[in-house]
N, C-alpha and C positions, 0 to 999 in steps of 0.2 A: 368546232374543232375538238371539243371534249366529249361530244355525244351526250352531254347532260347539261340542260339549260341552267340549272342552279350553279354548277361548277363554272360554267362559262361566265355567268353573271358575276360571281365572286372574283374571277380572274380580271374581268373588265373593271369592276369597282376598285379592286386593289391597284390597278394600273392608273385609274383616275386619281386615286388618293396619292399615289407616288408622284404623279405629274403636278398635283396641287402643292404637295410638300416641297418639291424642287422649285417651283415657281415662287413660293413664299420665302424660300431661302435664297432667292435671286440666282438659282441654278436651273433656269427653264430648260426643258428638253431641247437638244440641239437642232432638231428638224422635225418636220411633220411625220416622218416615218418612225420616229422614236416610239410613239404611242403604239403603233401597230406591231413593231418588233417586240416591244416590252409585253404587250398583251399576248402575243404568240408564245413567248417564252414562258409566261405565267400559265397559259393554257397547257403547254407541254408538261410543265412541272406538276400541275394538278392531275393531268392524265397519267403521268408516271406512277402516281400513288393509287390509281384505280385498278379495276380488273382489266386485264389485257385480253383482247380478242385472240383467238387462236390464229396463228399465221397459216394461211392457206394460199396455194397458188391459184390465182384467179384466171379463168379462161379469158382469152383475148380474141376478138373478131374484128374484121374490118368494119368501118362505119357504114351504116345502112342508109339508103336513100330515104327510108322511113323514119330516121332518127328524130327529126323535128316533130313529126306526128306522134311518135311514141312518147317523147318528152312532154308534149302538151297534155297527155293523158295522166301524167304523174301528179301526185299531190306534192307540194313543196317539202313536206315532212319526209316523204320517201327519199327525195334527193338528198336532203340533209342527213338522213340516217346512213345512206350509202356513202356519202363523203366522209362522215364521222368514222366509218369503219376502215377507211383507207390508211395505209401506212404513212408515216411521216418521212420525208417532207411532202409527199404527194398530197396528203390531206390538206396541208396549208396552201399549197399551190392551187388546188381545186377550190378551196374555200374562198381565197382571194380572187381567183379568176372569175368565179361565178357571181361574186359580189358586183362585178363590172364597175369597180371604182378605180382600178389601177390599170395603167398600160403595162406592157411587157417589161419595159425598162424599170418601172417602179416595182413590179413583182420581183425582179432580180435583186433590187436593193433591199426589199423587205425580207426576202428569203436568204439573202447572202449566198447565192449560188450563181453559176455561170449559165449563159444562154443555152448551151447544149444540154445542161442538166434540166433546165426548165422545160425545154422542148421535149426531151425524152420523157419526163414525168407526165406532162400533159398528154402526149401521144399515147403512152401506155395506159393512162387512166381512161382516156376516151375509148380505147379498144376494150378495156375491161368493163367500162360502163355500158358499152353497146352490147356486150355479151349478156350482162345482167338485164338490160332493157329487153332484149330478145326473149329472155326467159320469163320476164314479169309482165310485159305489155304485148298483147297480141294485136296485130293490125289485120283487119278483115280485108280479104282480097276484093279488089274493085272490079 
C-alpha cells in the first residue's frame, strides 16, 4: 500500500505495538478487522508524507481472454508496484482483494464503503490493469 517496504513494515510494527498496548491495558481491539483497518490508516498516513505520484488518467479496456496468461508472465513485484501506484481507496481494495484473505463482505467492513463503491473500484481497476497488461506483456499468437 505504501510502495515502500520499509514504510509498510513500520506501519505494520506500530500497529502491532498499539494492539499489544491495548491488550496490556485490558482494552483489546474490538474485532479481528481492527488490526487491518488500523494498519491501513497508518499506511495511508505514512503515504501522505511521501512523494505523491502525478495523477494521470489511466486507459481502460475490457478484460482480455488472455488476461490469466498475461498475469502468469508477471513477476509478483510488478503487480505490487502497479497496485501501489493506484489511487486510494482503489489501492486498498486491490491490495486486500489480491491477498485473497477476505471475502467481499469483509472487504466492505475493512474499507468502510458500500457494495456499489467496491464493485466500481474493482471493475475500474481491472480494466486499467488490463490496459497496462496489454502494454507490458505480449502474448504470442498461437
